[in-house]
Wavefront OBJ file of the C-alpha trace (Angstrom):
o trace
v 18.846 -74.759 -0.866
v 15.732 -72.969 0.369
v 14.456 -74.049 3.766
v 10.859 -75.189 4.151
v 8.550 -72.976 6.129
v 8.615 -73.767 9.833
v 5.658 -72.424 11.760
v 6.261 -70.587 15.019
v 3.741 -69.802 17.715
v 3.619 -66.026 18.017
v 0.500 -63.884 17.948
v 1.882 -61.815 15.077
v 2.366 -64.850 12.805
v 0.234 -65.246 9.690
v -2.497 -67.781 9.076
v -2.482 -69.710 5.810
v -5.342 -67.540 4.530
v -3.477 -64.338 5.354
v -0.299 -65.544 3.677
v -2.238 -66.474 0.536
v -3.488 -62.886 0.339
v 0.022 -61.356 0.200
v 2.448 -64.042 -0.979
v 2.399 -62.694 -4.547
v 4.458 -59.739 -3.305
v 7.178 -62.000 -1.919
v 8.164 -64.476 -4.642
v 10.823 -67.015 -3.689
v 14.002 -66.851 -5.750
v 16.284 -69.755 -6.551
v 18.919 -68.401 -4.167
v 16.542 -67.838 -1.265
v 17.832 -69.523 1.862
v 14.751 -68.855 3.953
v 11.063 -69.120 3.239
v 9.657 -65.649 2.573
v 6.760 -66.263 4.951
v 9.248 -66.680 7.814
v 10.905 -63.369 6.897
v 7.589 -61.523 6.668
v 6.476 -62.931 10.020
v 9.757 -61.814 11.596
v 9.135 -58.244 10.407
v 5.561 -58.396 11.731
v 6.949 -59.519 15.091
v 9.284 -56.503 15.173
v 6.421 -54.101 14.453
v 3.984 -55.700 16.892
v 6.319 -56.139 19.867
v 8.666 -53.191 19.307
v 11.755 -55.271 20.025
v 15.170 -54.385 18.621
v 16.337 -56.147 15.472
v 19.103 -57.912 17.372
v 16.580 -59.170 19.934
v 14.585 -61.259 17.451
v 13.753 -64.725 18.840
v 15.856 -67.565 17.443
v 12.707 -69.115 15.950
v 13.087 -66.639 13.101
v 15.972 -66.187 10.631
v 18.946 -64.166 11.890
v 18.330 -60.485 12.573
v 20.697 -59.268 9.844
v 18.898 -61.451 7.283
v 15.498 -60.116 8.353
v 16.778 -56.518 8.331
v 18.186 -56.912 4.812
v 14.893 -58.414 3.635
v 12.917 -55.550 5.210
v 15.218 -52.909 3.695
v 15.113 -54.363 0.161
v 11.321 -54.644 0.305
v 11.111 -51.028 1.491
v 13.393 -49.730 -1.248
v 11.423 -51.632 -3.899
v 8.073 -50.345 -2.606
v 6.838 -53.821 -1.712
v 5.336 -52.908 1.671
v 3.464 -50.005 0.089
v 2.101 -52.189 -2.708
v 1.031 -54.833 -0.199
v -0.864 -52.312 1.936
v -2.586 -50.778 -1.086
v -3.600 -54.263 -2.253
v -5.094 -55.082 1.158
v -7.012 -51.799 1.200
v -8.640 -52.758 -2.119
v -9.535 -56.217 -0.800
v -11.019 -54.762 2.398
v -13.111 -52.222 0.512
v -14.335 -54.853 -1.940
v -15.349 -57.214 0.873
v -17.355 -54.380 2.421
v -19.220 -53.821 -0.843
v -17.395 -50.582 -1.639
v -15.625 -49.508 -4.818
v -11.942 -50.433 -4.778
v -10.975 -46.771 -5.230
v -12.226 -44.276 -2.579
v -14.027 -41.016 -3.375
v -13.776 -39.386 0.076
v -10.745 -39.054 2.354
v -9.893 -37.798 5.834
v -6.592 -36.333 7.022
v -5.072 -35.912 10.474
v -1.649 -35.761 12.126
v 0.037 -37.045 15.257
v 3.240 -35.820 16.929
v 5.515 -38.466 18.437
v 8.853 -38.365 20.207
v 11.989 -39.684 18.519
v 15.209 -41.172 19.813
v 18.571 -39.401 19.694
v 19.379 -41.272 16.467
v 16.403 -40.059 14.459
v 16.969 -37.575 11.649
v 14.584 -34.748 10.749
v 13.074 -33.969 14.139
v 11.959 -30.735 15.778
v 9.531 -29.179 18.272
v 5.843 -28.871 17.470
v 3.505 -26.291 18.969
v 3.007 -28.423 22.079
v 6.767 -28.700 22.651
v 6.998 -32.340 21.646
v 10.456 -32.996 20.239
v 10.162 -35.490 17.442
v 8.304 -36.074 14.212
v 4.812 -35.617 12.914
v 2.867 -38.438 11.276
v 0.280 -37.473 8.674
v -2.233 -40.062 7.548
v -5.010 -39.954 4.974
v -7.743 -42.560 5.298
v -10.953 -43.499 3.532
v -14.317 -43.504 5.324
v -13.624 -47.020 6.622
v -10.349 -45.990 8.234
v -8.142 -47.707 5.666
v -4.798 -45.967 5.174
v -4.468 -44.329 1.789
v -1.339 -42.245 2.308
v 1.344 -41.628 4.950
v 3.914 -38.865 5.374
v 6.399 -38.366 8.221
v 8.519 -35.255 8.767
v 9.956 -33.081 11.532
v 7.333 -31.977 14.058
v 8.180 -28.276 13.686
v 6.694 -28.087 10.164
v 3.218 -26.522 10.263
v 0.133 -28.629 9.588
v -0.756 -26.487 6.573
v 2.472 -27.260 4.709
v 2.702 -30.902 5.706
v -1.009 -31.465 5.213
v -1.065 -30.029 1.679
v 1.835 -32.247 0.607
v 0.266 -35.364 2.129
v -3.204 -34.812 0.684
v -1.768 -34.027 -2.746
v 0.153 -37.279 -2.515
v -3.098 -39.072 -1.683
v -4.784 -37.495 -4.730
v -1.945 -38.755 -6.917
v -2.291 -42.279 -5.520
v -6.107 -42.215 -5.684
v -7.353 -39.843 -8.434
v -10.927 -40.915 -7.618
v -10.968 -38.786 -4.428
v -13.538 -36.016 -4.891
v -13.727 -34.507 -1.403
v -12.086 -34.665 2.003
v -12.447 -33.905 5.689
v -10.077 -32.237 8.158
v -10.200 -30.596 11.581
v -10.250 -26.873 12.339
v -6.479 -26.517 11.996
v -6.817 -26.997 8.243
v -9.603 -24.488 7.608
v -7.386 -21.754 6.116
v -4.645 -22.236 3.517
v -5.125 -25.994 3.317
v -8.816 -25.761 2.508
v -8.349 -22.904 0.039
v -5.505 -24.696 -1.774
v -7.611 -27.697 -2.681
v -10.667 -25.620 -3.479
v -8.821 -23.290 -5.866
v -6.179 -25.521 -7.440
v -7.651 -29.032 -7.276
v -11.395 -28.410 -7.231
v -11.623 -30.639 -4.149
v -14.118 -29.784 -1.402
v -12.687 -29.987 2.112
v -15.231 -30.347 4.916
v -14.040 -28.940 8.235
v -15.108 -30.780 11.378
v -14.889 -28.202 14.152
v -14.769 -28.895 17.863
v -18.162 -28.396 19.461
v -18.372 -25.102 21.366
v -18.304 -25.336 25.152
v -17.387 -29.009 24.863
v -16.390 -30.616 28.142
v -14.311 -33.789 28.092
v -14.123 -36.203 25.181
v -16.850 -36.175 22.569
v -17.014 -37.951 19.227
v -16.920 -35.526 16.287
v -18.778 -36.300 13.054
v -16.507 -38.092 10.523
v -13.397 -37.308 12.571
v -13.684 -40.447 14.686
v -12.755 -42.594 11.660
v -9.240 -41.229 11.244
v -8.773 -41.090 15.025
v -9.645 -44.782 15.198
v -6.937 -45.518 12.637
v -4.379 -43.853 14.909
v -5.707 -46.059 17.715
v -5.130 -49.139 15.541
v -1.565 -48.024 14.890
v -0.966 -47.495 18.596
v -1.498 -51.238 19.028
v 1.952 -51.763 17.479
v 4.589 -51.129 20.127
v 7.161 -50.223 17.479
v 5.060 -47.102 16.875
v 4.756 -46.081 20.540
v 7.689 -43.803 19.748
v 9.470 -43.092 16.473
v 12.483 -45.372 16.806
v 13.476 -45.193 13.126
v 16.578 -43.395 11.934
v 14.955 -42.219 8.686
v 11.511 -40.840 7.951
v 11.227 -43.342 5.095
v 11.582 -46.238 7.506
v 9.117 -44.587 9.888
v 6.520 -44.460 7.091
v 7.184 -48.090 6.214
v 6.635 -49.258 9.783
v 3.232 -47.549 9.732
v 2.379 -49.309 6.458
v 3.304 -52.699 7.891
v 1.344 -52.069 11.081
v -1.779 -51.161 9.130
v -1.330 -54.080 6.761
v -1.245 -56.395 9.780
v -4.533 -54.878 10.976
v -6.171 -55.404 7.577
v -4.931 -58.988 7.429
v -6.690 -59.741 10.708
v -9.952 -58.540 9.174
v -9.800 -60.938 6.220
l 1 2 3 4 5 6 7 8 9 10 11 12 13 14 15 16 17 18 19 20 21 22 23 24 25 26 27 28 29 30 31 32 33 34 35 36 37 38 39 40 41 42 43 44 45 46 47 48 49 50 51 52 53 54 55 56 57 58 59 60 61 62 63 64 65 66 67 68 69 70 71 72 73 74 75 76 77 78 79 80 81 82 83 84 85 86 87 88 89 90 91 92 93 94 95 96 97 98 99 100 101 102 103 104 105 106 107 108 109 110 111 112 113 114 115 116 117 118 119 120 121 122 123 124 125 126 127 128 129 130 131 132 133 134 135 136 137 138 139 140 141 142 143 144 145 146 147 148 149 150 151 152 153 154 155 156 157 158 159 160 161 162 163 164 165 166 167 168 169 170 171 172 173 174 175 176 177 178 179 180 181 182 183 184 185 186 187 188 189 190 191 192 193 194 195 196 197 198 199 200 201 202 203 204 205 206 207 208 209 210 211 212 213 214 215 216 217 218 219 220 221 222 223 224 225 226 227 228 229 230 231 232 233 234 235 236 237 238 239 240 241 242 243 244 245 246 247 248 249 250 251 252 253 254 255 256 257
């Protein structure tokens, strides 16, 4: 028999309005022992606090139950669908079209643990993985790709932006920093007819300075850094690493509803 939802008192828990916005992605089956809202909130707690699965508070279902729920939802693409749905809602509330026409791309290198697969050294000698994100002009995540940090930005960036074009065919142009001004820019100009604007660092710049357009995607990374699970790449697989980013961003969008 399915248990009734029992509210907890953690900052990462959902309000009734937030749950209404995403509950369609988590239908309750006849054999469900726990309320799906409790399971979703447990996953949000993991992402927000960065705690280990086995360290989940007893207020939530058991850690193995929550892990199985998270894994099944990941394999079925539920977290991705939920994030994409929230992006549409956010854009619509802001008076924008649901599908974006302009996108920004950037990457971030993060350290991994000894258990993580697919890791390497980037140009700055960080041993770990590289996170690529593509956002719209509001900072909403459109696409995510995680791979070993030793793969060059050109190769990883082309794959990620092409993936974003597949997910959002309405994209007509994009923006990237100076590291993408060569092969990356030419690839999308010649083969996709997509204009890529390059936002270069200001000459003789001293200290931090906001760059036109670039601050949007940088702010999205700052939002993600608010989730302690993402302070380092703790995931064994790149697929799980991408999913944790999706969940973190979805939590941010839910707060803006």
